[in-house]
N, C-alpha and C positions, 0 to 999 in steps of 0.2 A: 521806034517805039514810038508811034502815035500805036495802035493798036492795044499799048493796055489802055488799066481804069487803075490812079495814084491820088490813093485811101490815106489821109492821112488818120493819126489813133488821137481821140479827142483828148485838151490838156498840150493837144504840140502846138496850135498856140499863143504861149505865154500868158495862156489863161486858166487858171485853179477856180474847178468852182465847189464850194464850200456855202453850209447854211450855218446861221447866228439867227439868234435871238434878239428882238429890236422891240422898245416896248410902243405898246398900241399909236399913243402919242406919236412918237418919232417918227411913223411909221405916215403919219394924217402927213406929218410937217413934210416932208419925204417926196409922197405923191402931191402933194400941191404946187410945187417946185414943180416935178417934175411936169406937170399939166402942162404950170403957164411957162413953163418952158418950150415947151412938144421936145421933151427929150424920153428917153424913155426913164425906172423908178430904177432898172442897175448902172444907169448911164453918169444916173448923178448921186448913185452913191459912187463911187469907183474915180468921180471928181472929188467931194469931199475924201474919202481914203487920202490923195493922191494930196491933195492942201495940208490936211491933218497932221495928213506921215511929219510934212517935212516943219513945220510947225511945232514938234512935239519937242519941251526939253527932259529929264529924268534928274531930278534933285538928290541928289548920295545925302 
């Protein structure tokens, strides 16, 4: 089967793409962090979401 090119469908990498609206001030903060850390905006947002999602407590 070495003569075949295998192409995975988009989304099969365990990630999902979607749009969100973010305040300009928040984008500025994220961009500053990205610039200072030499990471992409996407990587920063992923790290922030991973951190926050483990720290959220829903009050009843």
